[in-house]
Structure formats: structure tokens, C-alpha cells
N, C-alpha and C positions, 0 to 999 in steps of 0.2 A: 504494500500500500504506500503510495507516494504522499509525501507531506506537502500540503498546499500552503503557500504564503500569499496572502492577499496583498494587492497593490494598494497604494494610498487612496486612489480614486475609487477603487472597488468597494471600500468600506461604506461609502455613501450610496453606491448603486449596486444592489445585489445581482443585477443581470449581467454585469461585466464579468467576462471569463477570468479565471485565476490561472496563473502559470504554475507548473509543477516544479518542485525543487529537486535537483539531482545532486547529491553530495559527492558523486564520483566524476562529475563533469570535467574537472581540471586534471584528473590523473592521466588521462589519455593512454590507458593500458587496455589492450584488448583482453576481454575476460577469458577467452579460450586459451591464451598463453599461460594463464595461471595454473591451468589444470593439465597441461601436457607434461606429465612427469616422466622421467627416464625409466626405462625398464631394466637397465643394467646397474649394478652397484656403483656408487660414487665413493671415491676415496680421497682423503686429504693429502696423503703422501704416496709416493710411488712405491715405497716399500710395502705398504698395505696391499696394493694391487697385485704385487708379485707373489704374495703368499698363496699357497695352494690349499691350506686348511686353516681351521680356527686356531687361535693361540691357546695356551694352556689355561688361562683364566676363562676364556670363552667356553672351552671344553668343560671345565669344572662347573661352570654355571649351567650349561646346557644339560649335561648328564645328570647332575643333581636335581635340577628342576623337572626334567622329564621323568626321572625315577620317582620323585615325590608325587608328581601328578598321576602317573600310572598307578602307583601304590594306593594313593588316596581314592581314586575311582574304583579300583578293584576291591579295596577294603570296604568302601561304602556299600558296594554291591553285595559283598559277603555279609556285611552287617545287616543289610536289608533282609536277606534270606534268613539270617539268624533271628532277627527281630520278628519276622512273620511266623517262624517256627515256634517262637515262645508265647504266642497268643494263647490265652486261656478262655474258656467258654463264657465266663461272666464279665470279661473286660468290656469297658465302654470304648467308643471310637477314639475319644481323647487319650485314653490310656494306651490303646494300641498304637496310635501315632507317636506317642511319647516313647514307647518301647523301640519302635523302628528307628526313630531319630537318634536315640541314645546309642543303640547298638551300631548304627551306621557311622555315627561320629567317632565312636571309640575304635572300631575296627579300621576306619579310614585313616585316622591319625596314626595308628600303630603300623599299618602296612606302608603308609606314605613315608614315615620316618625310616623304616627298614630299607625300602628301595631307594630312598634319597641318600642314605649312607652308602649303600652299594654303588650308586652312581658316582658319589664323591670319591670313594676309594678307586673305582675303575678309572675315572678321569685323571686322578693324581698319578696312579701307577703307569697308565699309558703315556702320559706326558713325560714322566721320569724316564721310562724306557726309551722313548723317542729321543730325548735329549742325550741319554747315555750312548745310544747306538748311532745317533746322527743320521738315521734313515726313517722313512715313513713307509712301512709295508704291513702286510697282514699279520706277520709274526708278532709285531708290537701289540696288536689287539688281542691275539690269542694269549700271549704271555700276561697281559694285563688282566684278562678274564681269569686266568689261573691264579694269579697273585691276589686278585680281589676275593675270590672264593676262599682261598686259604687264609687270608688275613681276617675276613669276616667271621670265620668259624674257629679262629685260632684259640679263643678262650675256652672252647669245649674239648680241647685235646688234639693230639697230633693226628689221630685217625680221622676225626671229624674234619679237621682242616685239610687233610689230604683228599678226602672224598669231595669236599666242597670245592677245592681247587680244581680237581679233575672235572667236576660238573661245570664250573665256571669257564674253564678252557674250552670244553666241548660246546657249550651254549654259544660262546662268542665265535668259535670256529664255524658253527652252523650258520649263525647270523651273517658273518662275513661272506661265507660261500653263497648264501642265498642272495645277498646284495649284489655280488659279482655276477651271479646267474641272471638276476633281473636286469642288470645293466646290459648284459650281453644279448639276451634273447627277447626281451620285451621292449619294443620301440616306444619311445615316449613322444 
């Protein structure tokens, strides 16, 4: 809706047309130029453009955040099922909703924290291995998965740490292989 400013003569005569006020008149900027955004990333420095992967800090934030989010959603879903299973015959709707919300929140927090810590360990170990080896290949990821599983379960004993390390290495190996297969055989 445009703002109308009356002229001095139009105050006395209501039939005189008023002019519309345009606050952007003097800017002389075509509006479509404002919304033609670039599709490729923009970098401040040439060094940033040459990088092929995220920095260790970006990796740390990414894996921790993704792990927490996935754990929170999965835990909330498991808590929802648990809350529905705990219904009793005499419960009111308010009590049932309360049970579902409490169990979803509790399980979501617990699972989110667990997977967030696993993501944090994985990103730190992977970045450390990459810095030590000075290469970026599949073996860094597999070794990081192995180390993450072992470190996550280290407090439960050597056997538990060894099993968790093997599981972590296999899971990351399968994930990396699946990613390579998707890149190779599925056109995007």
C-alpha cells in the first residue's frame, strides 16, 4: 500500500488527485539485481577456495551437530513408542500426552548426547589422523571409525573397546564404500 501525501492545494479541494510517495525513487537500483544470487560458493581468500574439504573445526561442528540431531530424533521416536506402550487403561488424555512427552524428551536427550559425543570423537580423530599422515583418503575415515568405537567403549574394558572399535571401523568402511558407489553409479 503506497503512502499518499496531499499537496497544499488539495487540502482545500478534495477532488484534486494526490500523488503517490515512493521512498525508493532516488536509489535507482533495479530490484531484480538484488535477488540474482550466485550459485557457487564465494570466498574471501584464495586459500579458502583451494581447499578440497572442510577444516577440522568445521568437521567437528558438522559431525557433532549431525550426530546430536540424528540421536535426538531417533531417541524421541523410541521414547514415543515407549510412552505409548506405558499407557494404562484408566489414564486420561492429558496424562497420556504427558507420558509420551516425558519419555520422548528423556530418550531424545540421552540418544542425542551419545551420538553427539560419537560425532565429536570421530571428527577429532579423523582430523588428527589426516594431519599426522598428511593425506586425505578412505583409510583416515576407517581408522577414525575404529578409534572412535574403541575410545567410546574404553571405560567398559578392553574386550568391549575392541568389539566397539571393530564395529566402528566396519560401519565407517561400509558408509565410505556406499558413498563411493553412489558417486560412481548414480548420476546426479
